[in-house]
C-alpha positions as CSV (number, residue, x, y, z in Angstrom):
1,M,46.2,-21.0,-64.2
2,R,45.9,-23.2,-61.1
3,Q,46.7,-20.2,-58.9
4,A,43.9,-18.2,-60.6
5,I,41.4,-21.0,-60.1
6,G,42.4,-21.3,-56.5
7,V,41.9,-17.6,-55.9
8,L,38.5,-17.8,-57.6
9,M,37.4,-20.7,-55.6
10,G,38.5,-19.0,-52.4
11,R,36.4,-15.9,-53.2
12,V,33.4,-18.1,-54.0
13,A,33.9,-19.9,-50.6
14,R,34.0,-16.6,-48.8
15,I,30.9,-15.3,-50.6
16,C,29.0,-18.6,-49.8
17,G,30.1,-18.3,-46.1
18,A,29.0,-14.7,-45.9
19,A,25.7,-15.6,-47.5
20,A,25.2,-18.5,-45.1
21,M,25.9,-16.3,-42.2
22,A,23.5,-13.7,-43.4
23,F,20.7,-16.3,-43.9
24,G,21.5,-17.6,-40.4
25,L,21.1,-14.1,-38.9
26,L,17.9,-13.5,-40.8
27,A,16.5,-16.9,-39.6
28,L,17.5,-16.0,-36.0
29,G,15.9,-12.6,-36.4
30,A,12.7,-14.1,-37.8
31,G,12.6,-16.6,-35.1
32,A,13.0,-13.9,-32.4
33,A,10.3,-11.8,-34.0
34,L,8.0,-14.8,-34.2
35,A,8.6,-15.7,-30.6
36,Q,7.9,-12.0,-29.6
37,A,4.7,-12.0,-31.6
38,E,3.5,-15.2,-30.0
39,A,4.5,-14.1,-26.4
40,P,1.5,-12.9,-24.3
41,M,1.1,-9.2,-24.3
42,V,1.0,-7.1,-21.1
43,G,-0.9,-3.8,-21.6
44,A,0.2,-1.7,-18.6
45,P,2.0,1.5,-17.9
46,T,5.8,1.4,-17.8
47,P,8.2,3.5,-15.7
48,W,9.2,6.7,-17.6
49,G,7.1,5.6,-20.5
50,M,6.5,8.0,-23.3
51,G,3.6,8.0,-25.8
52,L,0.6,5.7,-25.9
53,Q,0.6,2.2,-24.5
54,A,1.2,-0.6,-27.0
55,S,-1.9,-1.6,-29.0
56,G,-3.7,-4.9,-28.3
57,G,-6.5,-4.5,-30.8
58,P,-8.0,-2.6,-33.8
59,I,-9.5,0.2,-31.8
60,K,-6.2,1.1,-30.2
61,D,-4.6,0.8,-33.7
62,A,-7.0,3.4,-35.0
63,I,-6.4,5.7,-31.9
64,S,-2.6,5.4,-32.4
65,S,-2.9,6.3,-36.1
66,F,-5.1,9.3,-35.3
67,N,-2.7,10.4,-32.6
68,S,0.2,10.2,-35.0
69,L,-1.7,12.3,-37.6
70,V,-2.4,15.1,-35.0
71,F,1.1,14.9,-33.7
72,W,2.7,15.6,-37.1
73,I,0.2,18.3,-37.8
74,I,1.3,20.0,-34.5
75,V,5.0,19.5,-35.4
76,A,4.5,21.1,-38.8
77,I,2.6,24.1,-37.3
78,T,5.2,24.5,-34.5
79,I,8.1,24.6,-37.1
80,F,6.2,27.0,-39.3
81,V,5.4,29.4,-36.5
82,A,9.0,29.2,-35.2
83,I,10.5,30.0,-38.6
84,L,7.9,32.8,-39.1
85,L,8.9,34.3,-35.7
86,V,12.6,34.2,-36.5
87,Y,12.0,35.8,-39.9
88,V,9.9,38.6,-38.5
89,I,12.4,39.3,-35.7
90,W,15.2,39.4,-38.2
91,R,13.5,41.1,-41.1
92,F,11.7,43.8,-39.2
93,R,14.2,44.7,-36.5
94,A,14.9,48.4,-36.0
95,A,18.3,48.3,-37.7
96,A,17.0,46.8,-40.9
97,N,13.6,48.6,-40.9
98,P,14.0,52.1,-39.4
99,N,10.8,53.3,-41.0
100,P,8.1,50.8,-40.3
101,T,5.1,50.6,-42.5
102,R,1.7,51.8,-41.4
103,T,-0.3,49.1,-43.2
104,S,-2.9,47.6,-40.9
105,H,-4.8,45.3,-43.2
106,N,-3.9,42.8,-45.9
107,T,-6.8,41.1,-47.5
108,M,-5.0,38.0,-48.9
109,L,-3.1,37.5,-45.6
110,E,-6.4,37.6,-43.6
111,I,-8.1,35.2,-46.0
112,A,-5.1,32.8,-45.7
113,W,-4.9,32.8,-41.9
114,T,-8.6,32.1,-41.8
115,V,-8.9,29.5,-44.5
116,V,-5.8,27.5,-43.7
117,P,-6.7,26.8,-40.0
118,V,-10.2,25.8,-41.2
119,L,-8.7,23.3,-43.6
120,I,-6.5,21.9,-40.9
121,L,-9.5,21.4,-38.6
122,V,-11.3,19.7,-41.4
123,V,-8.3,17.3,-41.9
124,I,-8.4,16.5,-38.2
125,A,-12.2,16.4,-37.9
126,I,-13.0,13.8,-40.6
127,P,-10.8,10.9,-39.1
128,S,-11.9,12.1,-35.6
129,F,-15.6,11.6,-36.4
130,R,-14.9,8.3,-38.1
131,L,-13.0,7.1,-35.0
132,I,-15.8,8.1,-32.7
133,Y,-18.4,6.1,-34.7
134,Y,-16.0,3.2,-35.0
135,Q,-15.7,3.0,-31.2
136,D,-19.4,3.5,-30.6
137,R,-21.1,0.3,-31.6
138,A,-20.0,-3.3,-32.1
139,V,-20.5,-4.7,-35.6
140,D,-21.3,-8.5,-35.6
141,A,-20.6,-8.8,-31.9
142,E,-19.9,-12.4,-30.9
143,M,-20.7,-11.9,-27.2
144,T,-21.9,-9.3,-24.7
145,I,-20.6,-8.4,-21.3
146,N,-22.4,-6.1,-18.9
147,V,-20.1,-3.9,-16.9
148,Q,-21.4,-2.1,-13.8
149,G,-19.3,0.4,-11.8
150,R,-19.9,0.4,-8.0
151,Q,-18.3,2.1,-5.1
152,W,-15.6,0.9,-5.3
153,Y,-15.3,-2.2,-7.4
154,W,-16.4,-3.6,-10.7
155,H,-19.4,-6.0,-11.3
156,Y,-19.4,-8.1,-14.5
157,A,-22.1,-10.2,-16.1
158,Y,-22.0,-12.7,-19.0
159,P,-25.6,-12.9,-20.3
160,D,-24.5,-15.1,-23.3
161,H,-22.9,-17.7,-21.2
162,G,-25.4,-18.6,-18.5
163,N,-25.8,-15.0,-17.1
164,F,-23.4,-15.5,-14.3
165,T,-22.1,-12.5,-12.5
166,F,-19.1,-11.7,-10.2
167,D,-17.3,-8.8,-8.5
168,S,-13.8,-7.8,-9.2
169,Y,-11.6,-6.3,-6.4
170,P,-7.9,-5.3,-6.4
171,V,-5.4,-7.8,-5.0
172,A,-3.9,-6.5,-1.7
173,Q,-0.2,-5.6,-1.8
174,G,0.7,-8.3,0.7
175,E,-1.1,-11.0,-1.4
176,L,0.4,-10.2,-4.8
177,G,1.6,-13.3,-6.7
178,Q,4.1,-13.8,-9.5
179,G,3.5,-11.5,-12.4
180,Q,0.8,-9.4,-10.6
181,I,1.1,-5.6,-10.5
182,R,0.4,-3.5,-7.4
183,N,-2.9,-1.5,-7.7
184,L,-3.7,-3.0,-11.1
185,S,-4.1,-6.8,-10.6
186,V,-7.5,-8.1,-9.4
187,D,-8.9,-11.2,-7.9
188,N,-11.4,-12.0,-10.6
189,P,-10.3,-10.6,-14.0
190,L,-12.6,-10.0,-17.0
191,V,-11.9,-12.9,-19.4
192,V,-12.5,-12.6,-23.2
193,P,-11.6,-14.8,-26.1
194,V,-8.8,-13.7,-28.5
195,G,-10.1,-12.2,-31.7
196,A,-13.7,-11.9,-30.7
197,N,-15.8,-8.7,-31.1
198,V,-17.1,-8.2,-27.5
199,R,-20.0,-5.8,-27.0
200,I,-19.6,-3.9,-23.7
201,L,-22.7,-2.5,-22.0
202,T,-21.9,-0.1,-19.1
203,T,-24.0,1.3,-16.4
204,G,-23.5,2.7,-12.9
205,Q,-25.0,1.6,-9.5
206,D,-24.3,4.8,-7.5
207,V,-22.1,7.5,-9.1
208,I,-20.4,8.0,-12.4
209,H,-17.4,5.7,-13.0
210,S,-15.3,5.1,-16.1
211,F,-14.4,1.8,-17.7
212,F,-10.9,2.6,-19.1
213,V,-8.4,0.1,-20.6
214,P,-5.8,2.1,-22.7
215,S,-4.2,-0.8,-24.5
216,L,-7.5,-1.9,-25.9
217,G,-8.6,1.6,-26.7
218,V,-11.8,1.6,-24.6
219,Q,-13.1,4.3,-22.3
220,K,-16.8,4.5,-21.4
221,Y,-18.6,6.1,-18.5
222,T,-20.8,4.0,-16.3
223,I,-23.7,6.3,-15.5
224,P,-26.6,5.4,-13.1
225,G,-29.9,5.0,-14.9
226,R,-28.3,4.8,-18.3
227,T,-26.8,2.0,-20.4
228,L,-24.0,2.9,-22.8
229,E,-22.5,0.7,-25.5
230,T,-18.9,0.2,-26.7
231,W,-16.8,-2.7,-27.8
232,I,-13.4,-4.3,-27.6
233,R,-11.3,-6.9,-29.4
234,A,-8.0,-8.3,-28.3
235,D,-6.0,-9.6,-31.2
236,R,-3.2,-11.0,-29.0
237,P,-3.4,-13.2,-25.9
238,G,-2.3,-11.3,-22.8
239,V,-3.3,-9.2,-19.9
240,Y,-4.6,-5.7,-20.4
241,Y,-4.8,-3.4,-17.4
242,G,-6.9,-0.3,-16.8
243,Q,-8.5,1.8,-14.0
244,C,-11.5,4.0,-13.4
245,N,-10.3,7.4,-14.5
246,Q,-13.3,9.3,-13.2
247,I,-12.9,10.9,-9.8
248,C,-15.7,8.8,-8.2
249,G,-14.9,9.2,-4.5
250,V,-12.4,8.6,-1.7
251,N,-11.6,5.1,-2.9
252,H,-11.4,6.0,-6.6
253,W,-8.0,4.3,-6.8
254,F,-9.6,1.0,-5.6
255,M,-11.1,0.2,-9.1
256,P,-8.5,-1.3,-11.3
257,I,-9.5,-3.3,-14.4
258,E,-7.8,-6.5,-15.6
259,V,-8.8,-8.0,-18.9
260,R,-7.4,-11.4,-19.8
261,A,-7.5,-12.4,-23.5
262,V,-7.2,-16.2,-23.8
263,P,-7.6,-18.6,-26.7
264,R,-11.1,-19.6,-27.6
265,E,-10.8,-23.1,-26.1
266,E,-9.4,-21.8,-22.9
267,F,-12.2,-19.2,-22.7
268,N,-14.9,-21.9,-23.2
269,A,-13.3,-24.0,-20.4
270,W,-13.3,-21.0,-18.1
271,A,-16.9,-20.1,-18.9
272,E,-18.0,-23.7,-18.1
273,Q,-16.1,-23.6,-14.9
274,A,-17.6,-20.2,-14.0
275,R,-21.1,-21.4,-14.6
276,T,-20.5,-24.3,-12.2
277,R,-18.9,-22.2,-9.5
278,F,-21.6,-19.5,-9.9
279,A,-24.3,-22.2,-9.3
280,Q,-22.4,-23.0,-6.1
281,G,-22.3,-19.4,-5.0
282,L,-18.6,-19.0,-5.7
283,P,-16.7,-16.5,-7.8
284,P,-15.6,-17.8,-11.3
285,G,-11.9,-18.0,-10.5
286,P,-9.1,-17.2,-12.8
287,P,-8.6,-18.8,-16.3
288,P,-6.3,-21.8,-16.6
289,S,-3.4,-19.7,-17.9
290,A,-3.6,-17.5,-14.7
291,L,-3.6,-20.6,-12.6
292,A,-0.5,-21.8,-14.3
293,E,1.2,-18.5,-13.7
294,R,0.3,-18.4,-10.0
295,A,1.3,-22.0,-9.3
296,P,5.1,-21.3,-8.9
297,A,4.5,-18.4,-6.7
298,E,2.0,-20.3,-4.5
299,A,4.4,-23.3,-4.3
300,S,7.3,-21.1,-3.2
301,T,5.1,-19.4,-0.6
302,T,4.0,-22.8,0.7
303,T,7.6,-24.1,0.9
304,L,8.7,-20.9,2.8
305,A,5.8,-21.3,5.2
306,E,6.7,-25.0,5.8
307,A,10.3,-24.1,6.4
308,R,9.3,-21.5,9.0
309,R,7.3,-24.1,10.8
């Protein structure tokens, strides 16, 4: 009796230990997932990357969903055509079909291969049109930013925050700081608050450029003499990179885009700083988070320079 009770208690202890370990692993996994979700996002191309860039907002979510729909339709069509080809090659080879038929028309077959592609196009067209209209205009926009493409840099204006303007140029390779990316990082990034619907009004000063930020799902031409509208929303803090993808001249590569999404309080502080600096004839400067990121790199550079002296 005592032996049976001891065996039973041993089993209960092992089960409790396994359960505690499982809960511990779940807690660690949940903590890692939460830390990953709270970590700032970087929307940029990756070496040997496949597929679309990770989504930073609702527009890119919709684009990724539509891309997946079209992808699986293509996969289904490819498999069907491959199977059909194999069947035709096997079924109607000379050895199995020495006397080929002379039938040249089949009414049902011709109706099928006309109607089925039309239905497939309808399935693709409906979400495609919905996505186009979804990207077109901002609903209940909280702020507006004017984007002007120039040869070869970007000019931004914030009419809702004092109407200050500034230019955005790429950071030279020899001046790159910690966390900055060659040919993508800029001296004065476009700063937006996290979770805000931001109306973007684009125009061009000289030739056609293109305001393109893949991870936010925005691509809009900047055409001289015309004003076009689109919108963005960054649901996660982070840095989202893009470039002009319109062949706009010899320095076309010289037009990277850097969008920094920061918490609302940080954006308000940056906008207040930008208004003050703009009144002094200075560029707005980076947001506080960017200053914190650059501080270690600048400190190490200063230390190295002092050591050389």
